[in-house]
C-alpha positions as CSV (number, residue, x, y, z in Angstrom):
1,X,-29.8,18.0,9.5
2,X,-31.3,14.7,10.5
3,X,-28.9,11.9,11.4
4,X,-29.9,8.2,11.1
5,X,-28.0,5.1,12.2
6,X,-28.4,1.5,10.8
7,X,-26.8,-1.2,13.0
8,X,-26.3,-4.5,11.3
9,X,-27.1,-7.2,13.9
10,X,-28.7,-10.1,12.1
11,X,-25.9,-12.6,12.2
12,X,-25.5,-15.9,14.0
13,X,-21.9,-15.7,15.0
14,X,-21.2,-19.4,14.7
15,X,-17.6,-19.0,16.0
16,X,-18.8,-17.6,19.3
17,X,-19.8,-21.1,20.5
18,X,-23.2,-20.0,21.7
19,X,-26.9,-20.0,20.6
20,X,-27.1,-16.3,21.2
21,X,-27.3,-13.9,18.2
22,X,-23.7,-12.7,17.7
23,X,-24.5,-9.1,18.5
24,X,-26.2,-10.0,21.7
25,X,-23.1,-11.7,23.1
26,X,-22.2,-10.1,26.4
27,X,-19.0,-8.0,26.8
28,X,-18.4,-7.5,30.5
29,X,-22.0,-8.3,31.1
30,X,-23.5,-6.0,28.4
31,X,-24.6,-7.2,25.0
32,X,-22.2,-5.8,22.4
33,X,-24.9,-4.2,20.3
34,X,-26.0,-2.2,23.3
35,X,-22.6,-0.4,23.4
36,X,-23.1,0.8,19.9
37,X,-26.7,1.9,20.5
38,X,-25.7,3.9,23.6
39,X,-22.8,5.6,21.6
40,X,-25.2,6.6,18.9
41,X,-27.6,8.2,21.4
42,X,-24.7,10.1,23.1
43,X,-23.6,11.4,19.8
44,X,-27.0,12.9,18.9
45,X,-28.2,10.4,16.3
46,X,-31.9,11.2,15.7
47,X,-33.2,7.7,14.8
48,X,-31.6,4.3,15.2
49,X,-32.6,1.2,13.2
50,X,-31.3,-2.3,14.1
51,X,-31.4,-4.9,11.4
52,X,-32.2,-8.3,13.1
53,X,-32.5,-11.8,11.8
54,X,-31.3,-14.8,13.8
55,X,-33.2,-15.1,17.1
56,X,-34.5,-11.6,16.5
57,X,-36.7,-11.7,19.6
58,X,-33.6,-11.9,21.8
59,X,-32.1,-8.8,20.4
60,X,-35.4,-7.0,20.8
61,X,-35.6,-8.1,24.4
62,X,-32.0,-6.9,25.0
63,X,-32.6,-3.4,23.6
64,X,-36.1,-3.2,25.1
65,X,-37.8,-1.0,22.4
66,X,-35.3,1.8,22.5
67,X,-34.7,1.5,18.7
68,X,-36.6,0.6,15.5
69,X,-36.2,-3.0,14.3
70,X,-35.9,-4.2,10.7
71,X,-36.0,-7.8,9.7
72,X,-33.5,-9.4,7.3
73,X,-35.2,-12.6,6.3
74,X,-32.2,-14.2,4.7
75,X,-28.5,-13.3,5.3
76,X,-27.6,-12.4,1.7
77,X,-24.9,-9.9,2.6
78,X,-24.4,-6.5,4.2
79,X,-25.9,-4.5,1.2
80,X,-29.0,-6.7,1.4
81,X,-29.2,-6.0,5.2
82,X,-29.1,-2.2,4.6
83,X,-31.7,-2.5,1.8
84,X,-34.1,-4.0,4.3
85,X,-34.4,-0.6,5.9
86,X,-35.6,1.0,2.6
87,X,-39.3,1.1,3.6
88,X,-38.4,3.0,6.8
89,X,-35.8,5.4,5.4
90,X,-36.2,5.9,1.6
91,X,-37.1,9.5,0.9
92,X,-35.6,10.8,4.1
93,X,-33.0,13.6,3.9
94,X,-29.9,13.8,6.0
95,X,-27.0,11.6,7.0
96,X,-27.0,7.8,7.5
97,X,-24.3,6.1,9.5
98,X,-24.0,2.3,9.0
99,X,-22.5,0.3,11.8
100,X,-21.4,-3.4,12.1
101,X,-23.2,-4.6,15.2
102,X,-20.0,-6.3,16.5
103,X,-17.7,-3.3,17.1
104,X,-18.5,-2.3,20.7
105,X,-15.5,0.0,21.2
106,X,-16.8,2.6,18.8
107,X,-17.7,5.5,21.0
108,X,-19.6,8.8,20.7
109,X,-16.4,10.8,20.3
110,X,-15.5,8.8,17.2
111,X,-19.0,9.1,15.8
112,X,-19.2,12.9,16.5
113,X,-15.8,13.4,14.8
114,X,-16.9,11.3,11.8
115,X,-20.0,13.4,11.3
116,X,-18.1,16.7,11.7
117,X,-15.4,15.5,9.2
118,X,-18.0,14.3,6.7
119,X,-19.8,17.7,6.8
120,X,-16.7,19.8,6.8
121,X,-15.2,18.0,3.8
122,X,-18.6,18.1,2.0
123,X,-18.4,14.4,1.5
124,X,-21.1,12.3,0.0
125,X,-19.7,9.1,1.4
126,X,-17.1,8.7,4.2
127,X,-15.5,5.4,4.9
128,X,-14.0,4.8,8.4
129,X,-10.6,3.2,8.0
130,X,-7.5,2.4,9.9
131,X,-4.0,1.2,9.2
132,X,-3.0,-2.3,10.1
133,X,0.4,-4.0,9.9
134,X,-1.3,-7.4,9.5
135,X,-4.6,-6.7,7.8
136,X,-5.6,-10.3,7.3
137,X,-9.3,-10.8,6.3
138,X,-10.1,-7.1,6.0
139,X,-11.3,-5.3,2.9
140,X,-8.6,-3.0,1.4
141,X,-9.0,0.6,0.3
142,X,-7.9,0.8,-3.3
143,X,-6.9,4.1,-4.8
144,X,-5.6,5.2,-8.2
145,X,-3.5,8.4,-8.3
146,X,-4.7,9.1,-4.7
147,X,-8.4,8.9,-5.5
148,X,-10.5,6.2,-3.9
149,X,-11.8,3.8,-6.4
150,X,-13.3,0.9,-4.5
151,X,-13.0,-1.5,-1.5
152,X,-11.7,-4.9,-2.4
153,X,-12.7,-7.7,-0.1
154,X,-9.8,-10.0,1.0
155,X,-11.5,-13.0,-0.5
156,X,-11.4,-11.3,-3.9
157,X,-8.0,-9.7,-3.6
158,X,-4.8,-10.3,-5.5
159,X,-1.5,-10.5,-3.7
160,X,-0.7,-6.9,-4.6
161,X,-4.0,-5.7,-3.1
162,X,-3.4,-7.7,0.0
163,X,-0.2,-5.6,0.6
164,X,-2.4,-2.5,1.2
165,X,-2.4,-1.6,4.9
166,X,-5.4,0.8,4.9
167,X,-8.5,-1.3,5.7
168,X,-12.2,-0.8,5.8
169,X,-13.8,-0.9,9.3
170,X,-17.4,-1.4,8.0
171,X,-18.5,1.9,9.4
172,X,-19.8,4.5,6.9
173,X,-21.4,7.9,6.8
174,X,-23.4,8.5,3.6
175,X,-25.9,11.0,2.2
176,X,-29.3,9.4,2.6
177,X,-30.5,10.4,-0.9
178,X,-27.6,8.5,-2.5
179,X,-27.6,5.4,-0.3
180,X,-30.6,3.5,-1.7
181,X,-29.9,4.6,-5.3
182,X,-26.5,3.1,-5.0
183,X,-27.8,-0.1,-3.3
184,X,-30.0,-0.9,-6.3
185,X,-26.8,-1.2,-8.4
186,X,-25.1,-3.7,-6.1
187,X,-24.9,-7.3,-7.4
188,X,-23.6,-10.6,-6.0
189,X,-21.0,-11.4,-8.6
190,X,-18.3,-12.4,-6.2
191,X,-16.8,-15.5,-4.6
192,X,-19.3,-15.5,-1.8
193,X,-22.3,-14.7,-3.9
194,X,-23.3,-12.0,-1.4
195,X,-24.4,-8.4,-1.8
196,X,-21.5,-6.4,-0.4
197,X,-22.2,-3.0,1.1
198,X,-18.6,-2.1,0.1
199,X,-19.7,-2.1,-3.6
200,X,-21.4,1.3,-3.0
201,X,-17.9,2.8,-2.9
202,X,-17.1,1.9,-6.5
203,X,-20.7,2.9,-7.5
204,X,-20.4,6.4,-6.1
205,X,-16.6,7.1,-6.5
206,X,-16.6,8.4,-10.0
207,X,-19.4,11.0,-9.6
208,X,-19.4,11.9,-6.0
209,X,-17.1,12.9,-3.2
210,X,-15.9,9.7,-1.5
211,X,-13.3,10.0,1.3
212,X,-11.9,8.2,4.3
213,X,-11.9,9.1,7.9
214,X,-8.8,7.4,9.4
215,X,-9.0,6.3,13.1
216,X,-5.4,6.2,14.3
217,X,-6.0,3.9,17.2
218,X,-7.0,0.7,15.4
219,X,-8.2,-1.0,18.6
220,X,-11.2,1.3,18.6
221,X,-12.4,-0.5,15.5
222,X,-11.8,-4.0,16.8
223,X,-14.6,-6.4,15.7
224,X,-15.8,-9.4,17.6
225,X,-15.3,-12.5,15.5
226,X,-14.5,-15.2,18.1
227,X,-14.0,-15.7,21.8
228,X,-10.4,-14.5,21.6
229,X,-11.5,-11.1,20.4
230,X,-14.1,-11.0,23.2
231,X,-11.3,-11.3,25.7
232,X,-9.3,-8.5,24.0
233,X,-12.2,-6.1,24.1
234,X,-13.1,-6.9,27.7
235,X,-9.4,-6.2,28.7
236,X,-9.6,-2.8,26.9
237,X,-12.8,-1.9,28.7
238,X,-11.5,-3.2,32.0
239,X,-8.6,-0.8,32.1
240,X,-10.1,2.2,30.4
241,X,-13.7,3.5,30.4
242,X,-13.7,3.8,26.6
243,X,-11.5,3.3,23.5
């Protein structure tokens, strides 16, 4: 079975206090997106697509032609970013893994375990999650009678939903045939007026097998949002070779 990866790396990263594209920001001297690309290669991903936007030429120079690039003209949300890969991937069969480009601690072991779990459970969509005591800002995994119904973004959540500790990491494994069909049903009726990739969970949950793959060590899913999180990740990498 063919395995594809889409890495979302089009953002500016305004809180990073730099003119670099966010995903090109160096972590211990290596651009953060390069960590993810290397992990994808080690885990046996067959084809890697990187969605670029802001200062796209810099990302391309960093990765030096080792992946395929797809341009997101406007930043209209994560679902829109994935939809930009349609011309390259629609009609393909296999699995598609979707990565945020700002999570450099995701390693090949996590990716390999995710793929194995997805196939073993015969899932159509697997959401990588973790449990947080203070899940501020993260989308919550919402269930009814134990069955996953949707992901609710923090900006759209009620106080009851904000009490949920299981959060979305932004990493997914999904059947390629279902991905683009689901994306066509995503709308931007939310407070940010963006096309959320998280909406594919609710779109697929009623008719397909949607499950979570829980990563116990939450630091492995640490995203880079500001210079403080850069320091945290650099410390982790300084004292251990991987998450």
